[in-house]
C-alpha positions in Angstrom: 114.1 84.7 63.4 114.3 85.9 67.0 113.4 84.1 70.2 109.8 85.3 70.3 109.2 84.5 66.6 110.7 81.1 66.9 108.8 80.2 70.1 105.4 82.0 70.3 104.1 79.5 72.8 105.7 78.6 76.1 104.3 75.1 76.0 106.2 74.5 72.8 109.4 75.7 74.4 108.9 73.4 77.3 108.4 70.5 74.9 111.5 71.3 73.0 113.5 71.5 76.2 112.2 68.2 77.5 112.9 66.5 74.2 116.4 67.9 74.1 117.0 66.7 77.7 115.7 63.3 77.0 118.4 62.7 74.4 121.2 63.4 76.9 120.7 61.0 79.9 123.1 60.5 82.7 126.0 62.8 83.2 126.1 66.2 81.5 128.0 66.1 78.2 130.9 68.5 77.7 129.3 70.2 74.8 125.8 70.4 76.4 124.5 73.9 77.3 121.4 75.4 78.8 119.9 78.6 77.4 117.8 80.3 80.1 115.4 83.2 79.5 115.8 86.5 81.3 113.3 85.7 84.1 114.6 82.1 84.5 111.3 80.4 83.7 112.3 78.8 80.4 115.3 76.5 79.8 116.4 75.1 76.4 118.9 72.3 76.6 121.1 71.0 73.7 124.5 70.6 72.3 126.3 73.8 71.6 127.1 74.3 67.8 128.3 77.8 67.5 127.7 81.5 68.3 127.4 83.8 65.2 125.8 87.1 64.5 124.6 87.5 68.1 122.8 84.1 68.1 123.4 80.8 69.8 122.9 77.6 67.8 122.2 74.4 69.7 121.3 70.8 68.5 118.3 69.1 70.1 116.3 66.0 69.3 113.9 68.2 67.2 116.7 69.7 65.2 119.0 72.7 65.3 117.7 75.8 67.1 118.9 79.4 66.6 118.3 81.7 69.6 119.0 85.4 69.9 121.6 86.1 72.6 119.7 89.2 73.7 116.9 86.9 75.0 118.8 84.3 77.0 121.9 83.6 79.0 124.1 80.5 78.4 125.1 78.1 81.2 127.5 75.1 80.6 131.2 74.4 80.0 130.7 74.7 76.2 129.2 78.3 76.4 131.3 80.8 74.5 133.5 83.0 76.7 132.9 86.7 76.0 135.1 87.9 78.8 134.2 91.0 80.6 133.1 93.7 78.2 134.9 96.9 79.0 132.4 99.7 79.8 132.3 103.2 81.0 128.8 102.7 82.3 127.1 99.5 83.4 123.3 99.2 83.8 121.6 96.3 85.5 118.0 95.4 86.4 114.5 95.3 84.9 114.1 93.7 81.5 111.1 96.0 80.8 113.5 98.9 80.8 116.7 97.1 79.6 115.1 95.5 76.6 112.1 97.8 75.9 113.6 101.2 76.5 117.4 101.3 76.8 118.4 100.6 73.2 116.4 103.6 71.9 117.4 105.7 74.9 121.1 105.1 74.2 120.5 105.9 70.5 118.9 109.2 71.5 121.7 109.9 74.0 124.2 109.4 71.1 122.3 111.8 68.9 122.3 114.4 71.7 126.1 114.0 71.8 126.4 114.3 68.0 127.6 110.7 67.9 126.8 107.4 66.3 125.7 104.5 68.5 126.7 100.9 67.6 124.5 98.5 69.5 125.2 94.8 69.6 124.8 91.8 71.8 127.6 91.2 74.4 126.5 87.6 75.0 124.4 86.2 77.9 121.6 88.6 77.1 123.7 91.8 77.5 123.4 94.8 75.2 126.6 96.7 74.4 126.5 100.2 73.0 129.6 102.0 71.7 129.3 105.8 71.1 131.6 107.2 68.5 131.8 110.9 67.4 130.3 111.3 63.9 132.7 114.1 63.1 136.5 114.6 63.0 138.3 111.3 63.4 135.4 109.3 64.9 136.8 109.3 68.4 135.2 107.0 70.9 132.9 108.8 73.4 131.9 106.0 75.7 130.8 102.4 76.0 127.7 101.2 77.8 126.6 97.7 78.8 123.0 96.8 79.7 122.3 93.6 81.7 118.6 92.8 81.8 117.0 90.5 84.4 114.7 91.8 87.2 114.2 94.9 89.3 115.6 93.1 92.3 118.8 92.5 90.5 119.2 96.2 89.9 119.6 96.8 93.7 121.8 93.7 94.1 124.1 94.9 91.4 124.3 98.4 92.9 125.0 96.9 96.3 127.8 94.8 94.9 129.2 97.8 92.9 128.7 95.8 89.7 126.7 98.6 88.1 126.6 102.4 88.1 122.9 102.6 87.2 120.1 100.2 88.3 116.9 99.8 86.2 113.7 99.1 88.2 110.0 98.9 87.2 109.1 99.4 90.9 110.3 101.7 93.6 113.2 100.5 95.8 112.0 98.6 98.9 113.0 100.0 102.4 115.2 97.0 103.1 117.1 97.5 99.8 117.5 101.2 100.5 118.8 100.5 104.0 121.3 97.9 102.7 122.7 100.3 100.1 122.9 103.2 102.6 124.7 100.9 105.0 127.2 100.1 102.2 128.0 103.8 101.7 125.8 104.3 98.6 124.0 107.3 100.1 120.2 108.1 100.3 118.7 106.0 97.6 115.4 107.8 97.8 116.8 111.3 97.3 116.2 113.2 94.1 119.9 112.9 93.3 119.8 109.1 93.2 116.2 108.1 92.4 115.1 109.1 88.9 111.6 108.5 87.4 112.3 108.2 83.7 108.8 107.2 82.5 105.5 105.8 83.6 103.8 102.7 82.4 100.3 101.1 82.5 99.9 97.4 82.7 97.1 97.0 80.1 94.7 94.1 80.3 94.5 92.7 76.8 92.3 90.2 74.9 92.2 89.0 71.3 91.0 91.7 68.9 88.0 89.6 68.0 86.8 89.2 71.6 83.5 91.1 72.0 84.2 91.8 75.7 85.7 95.3 76.0 85.0 96.2 79.7 85.7 94.3 82.9 85.0 95.2 86.5 87.9 94.6 88.9 85.9 91.9 90.6 85.4 90.1 87.2 89.2 90.4 86.5 89.9 89.0 90.0 87.5 86.1 89.4 89.1 85.3 86.0 92.6 85.1 87.6 91.4 83.2 90.6 89.6 80.6 88.5 86.1 81.5 89.6 85.1 82.7 86.1 86.2 80.2 83.4 84.1 80.9 80.4 83.6 84.1 78.3 79.9 83.5 78.3 79.8 84.4 82.0 81.0 87.9 80.9 78.6 88.4 78.0 81.0 87.0 75.4 80.9 83.8 73.3 80.8 80.4 75.0 84.5 79.5 75.1 86.9 78.6 77.9 89.1 81.5 79.1 92.8 81.0 78.5 94.5 82.9 81.4 98.0 84.1 80.7 100.2 85.4 83.6 103.8 86.3 84.3 106.2 84.4 86.5 106.2 84.8 90.2 108.6 87.4 91.4 108.5 89.6 88.3 107.7 93.2 88.8 104.8 93.1 86.3 103.1 90.3 88.2 103.7 92.0 91.5 102.0 95.2 90.3 99.1 93.2 88.9 98.6 91.2 92.1 99.0 94.2 94.4 96.2 96.0 92.7 93.9 93.1 91.8 94.4 90.8 94.7 95.7 93.1 97.4 99.2 91.5 97.3 97.9 87.9 97.3 99.0 85.4 94.6 96.7 84.6 91.7 95.5 81.1 91.0 97.9 78.4 89.8 97.4 76.4 86.5 97.8 79.4 84.2 100.0 79.8 81.1 103.1 81.7 82.0 104.6 84.2 79.5 108.3 84.9 79.8 108.1 88.6 79.0 105.8 91.3 77.5 106.4 90.2 73.9 105.4 86.6 74.5 102.4 87.7 76.5 101.1 89.8 73.6 101.9 87.0 71.2 100.0 84.4 73.2 96.9 86.6 73.4 97.0 87.7 69.8 97.1 84.1 68.5 94.3 82.8 70.7 90.7 84.3 70.5 90.0 83.1 74.0 93.1 84.4 75.8 93.5 87.2 78.3 96.7 88.7 79.7 98.4 92.0 80.7 101.3 93.8 79.2 103.2 97.1 79.6 101.7 99.9 77.6 104.4 99.7 75.0 103.8 96.0 74.2 100.1 95.7 73.2 101.2 94.7 69.7 97.7 95.0 68.2 95.8 93.2 71.0 92.6 94.7 72.3 92.9 96.9 75.5 90.2 96.4 78.1 88.6 99.2 80.0 88.6 98.5 83.8 85.7 99.5 86.1 86.6 99.9 89.8 84.5 98.6 92.7 82.9 102.0 93.1 82.0 102.3 89.4 84.8 104.5 88.1 85.8 103.5 84.5 89.5 103.8 83.5 90.6 103.6 79.9 94.3 102.6 79.3 95.3 105.7 77.3 98.4 107.8 77.5 96.7 110.7 79.4 95.4 108.3 82.1 98.9 106.9 82.4 100.5 110.4 82.7 98.0 111.4 85.4 98.4 108.0 87.1 94.7 107.5 87.3 94.6 104.1 85.5 94.5 101.4 88.3 97.3 99.1 87.0 100.0 101.7 87.0 103.7 101.8 87.7 106.7 104.1 87.4 110.0 103.2 85.7 113.1 104.2 87.7 116.8 104.6 87.2 118.9 104.5 90.5 122.5 105.3 91.1 124.9 105.2 94.1 126.2 108.4 95.3 129.8 107.1 95.7 130.5 105.7 92.2 128.7 107.9 89.7 131.1 108.6 86.9 130.8 111.7 84.6 129.6 109.5 81.7 126.9 108.0 83.9 125.9 111.4 85.2 125.6 112.7 81.6 123.3 109.8 80.6 121.0 110.4 83.6 120.8 114.1 82.8 119.7 113.2 79.3 117.2 110.5 80.4 115.5 113.0 82.7 115.4 115.8 80.2 112.7 116.9 77.8 115.1 115.8 75.0 114.5 112.2 75.9 110.7 112.5 75.8 110.5 111.7 72.1 112.7 108.7 72.4 110.7 107.3 75.3 107.4 107.8 73.4 108.9 106.1 70.4 109.8 103.1 72.6 106.0 103.0 73.4 106.3 104.1 77.0 104.8 107.2 78.6 107.2 110.1 79.0 106.8 112.8 81.6 106.1 115.6 79.2 103.1 117.9 79.7 100.0 117.5 77.4 96.5 119.0 77.4 93.1 117.4 77.3 89.7 119.2 76.9 87.2 118.8 79.7 84.1 118.7 77.5 80.5 118.7 78.8 79.9 115.3 77.1 83.1 113.8 78.5 83.3 110.9 81.0 84.1 113.1 84.0 81.3 115.6 83.3 78.8 112.8 82.9 80.0 111.3 86.2 79.4 114.7 87.9 75.9 115.1 86.3 74.8 111.6 87.4 76.4 111.4 90.9 74.1 111.3 93.9 74.9 113.9 96.5 73.2 116.0 99.2 72.5 119.7 98.7 76.0 120.8 99.8 77.8 118.2 97.7 75.5 118.8 94.7 76.1 122.5 94.7 79.9 122.0 94.7 79.6 119.5 91.8 77.6 122.0 89.8 80.2 124.8 90.5 83.0 122.5 89.5 81.3 121.5 86.3 80.6 125.1 85.2 84.2 126.0 85.8 85.8 122.8 84.5 84.3 122.9 81.0 85.9 126.3 80.3 89.5 124.9 80.9 91.6 122.1 79.5 93.3 119.8 82.0 97.1 119.4 81.9 98.5 115.9 82.5 100.6 117.3 85.4 99.0 116.0 88.5 100.6 116.5 91.9 100.3 114.0 94.7 101.7 113.9 98.3 103.7 111.5 100.3 101.5 109.4 102.6 100.6 111.3 105.8 102.5 114.4 104.6 102.0 117.7 102.9 105.2 117.2 100.9 105.0 116.3 97.3 106.0 112.8 96.4 109.1 111.9 94.3 107.4 112.5 91.0 106.0 115.8 92.1 109.5 117.3 92.3 110.1 116.4 88.7 106.7 117.7 87.5 107.3 121.1 89.1 110.2 121.7 86.8 108.4 120.3 83.8 105.4 122.5 84.5 107.4 125.7 84.9 109.2 125.0 81.6 105.8 124.4 79.9 104.1 127.5 81.3 107.1 129.6 80.5 106.2 129.3 76.8 102.5 130.2 77.4 102.6 134.0 78.1 99.1 135.3 78.6 97.6 131.9 79.7 95.4 131.3 82.7 96.1 128.5 85.1 94.1 127.2 88.1 95.6 124.7 90.6 92.7 122.6 91.7 92.9 120.5 94.9 91.0 117.3 95.8 91.0 115.0 98.8 89.8 111.5 99.8 86.5 111.3 101.8 88.1 110.6 105.2 87.0 113.3 107.6 84.4 116.1 107.6 83.2 117.5 104.3 84.1 121.1 105.1 87.5 120.1 106.5 88.3 118.3 103.3 87.2 121.3 101.2 89.5 123.5 103.2 92.4 121.0 102.9 92.0 120.8 99.1 92.3 124.5 98.8 95.3 124.6 101.1 97.1 121.9 99.1 96.4 123.6 95.8 97.7 126.9 97.3 100.9 125.2 98.5 101.6 123.8 95.0 101.0 127.3 93.5 103.5 128.7 96.0 106.0 126.0 95.0 105.6 126.8 91.3 106.1 130.5 91.9 109.1 129.9 94.1 110.8 127.7 91.5 109.9 129.9 88.6 111.1 133.2 90.1 109.9 135.8 87.6 109.6 133.4 84.6 105.8 133.1 84.8 104.9 136.8 85.4 102.9 136.7 82.2 100.8 133.7 83.3 97.7 134.4 85.6 97.7 131.7 88.3 95.3 131.0 91.1 94.2 128.1 93.4 90.9 126.5 94.4 89.6 123.2 95.7 86.7 120.9 95.5 87.3 118.6 98.4 86.2 115.0 98.2 84.0 115.2 95.1 85.1 113.9 91.6 87.2 110.9 92.9 89.4 109.2 90.5 89.9 106.1 92.7 87.8 104.2 95.2 88.0 105.7 98.8 87.5 102.2 100.2 91.2 101.3 99.5 94.5 102.9 100.5 95.5 103.0 96.8 92.3 104.7 95.8 92.5 107.3 98.6 96.1 108.1 97.6 95.0 108.6 94.0 92.3 111.0 95.2 94.6 113.2 97.2 95.8 115.3 94.3 96.2 118.8 92.8 95.2 119.1 89.2 96.3 121.9 86.8 93.6 123.5 84.6 94.7 125.6 81.7 93.2 128.2 79.5 95.3 129.1 76.5 96.2 132.7 75.8 94.0 134.6 73.5 95.7 135.4 70.2 94.9 138.8 68.6 
């Protein structure tokens, strides 16, 4: 039984910890230990019994507890000493990546190396992977240690030279980048040191039996601020809403609050889940609960469609995550210093960023960066939005032109966006250029249109011209990168200005989402 199975409810954990503590008054006993969850929000206190098969066993007033070492770290004189595990590559940072993605990613890396991966606990929540050649004499290839905590710890470990690769479920902050640059680590925002390995949606979830399937952002904000407290206020059954949140300071909660509350903190008095797995468990076992988890951790809970303030509905599916048009969106990063990147660490990063890793990332439940196609049907959500939108004669004519062209093409998930206030592609755009060229190189005879869009700031005609210019610049970048690889693909550029927004122009985030270049694709005709 693992940590989540043994303790599905945080309240129960707290009760156990309190009961255990109450049996040990006064000074701390020599054999007393504290097991602390990855985010530091849950403590289990008891007498250390033993450590076997990657599990701690402690004695409390309620009996003996067996806790997986991968879920906690041990503090106290009686904690077993594992020493420093020798490693060719050390990872540190986000538990979303460390726990949810790294075990399978290391297994995939081993397969790519024609090796076997032996993955075990190294104690204190670490994961240790040993890669051994599966041919010849079974020579060791490398050892890898993953320490999971938080995104902030990724940059602290890199700064202290305690890791070669940092794992983060948010982008590095300017202050963190400056500190590392000042320590000789190089430019942390360069393509050589900042690597987007996957994307992730924070999916709002309810119990599968809950009849409420759509929430406006204002309703979600009201639930988490305590202004809406009963499901009947949302058209559901009359029952108090159980609000589940993540601990303050976690990357998941920061993303949620930045989008929903503009960076302000949500209301207090909510149930706190220690991680994605416990969040899903708490929601799945309570018909009245609501929470949010990474895309990979829904565990059978019901995903909720979110409707923005301007009426744009977003369904949490893989395509919306790839295009980054679902509002609760984040990128998953790997970072490295420039001055201590060993050949084994460089090899791993090259694999993690390659198309060979896409299947492993998808198997983990996250969203890889591979290119996929989606029809733009006349009865689809976007077409309906164009048909029902109110516009003047000029805007209406452009909408009809877009609709008539759109329905004859599929849309690729590749969507280019630009750095704020710049005509330069953002950090993901540089990756997507290479992925797109690789994809189109296998589509001889296809037809592709790069289609630009803008926010609504400025004059209508000016935005229309800007959208065409941006689409043309992306086309030029693709041609430059491809050389002669895409001579058999017909490519052109157009733009539709500020129509068909995917985000609300009233917010900075919405405007950034709308400043984009899409890729429309028509498959080659087969004779």
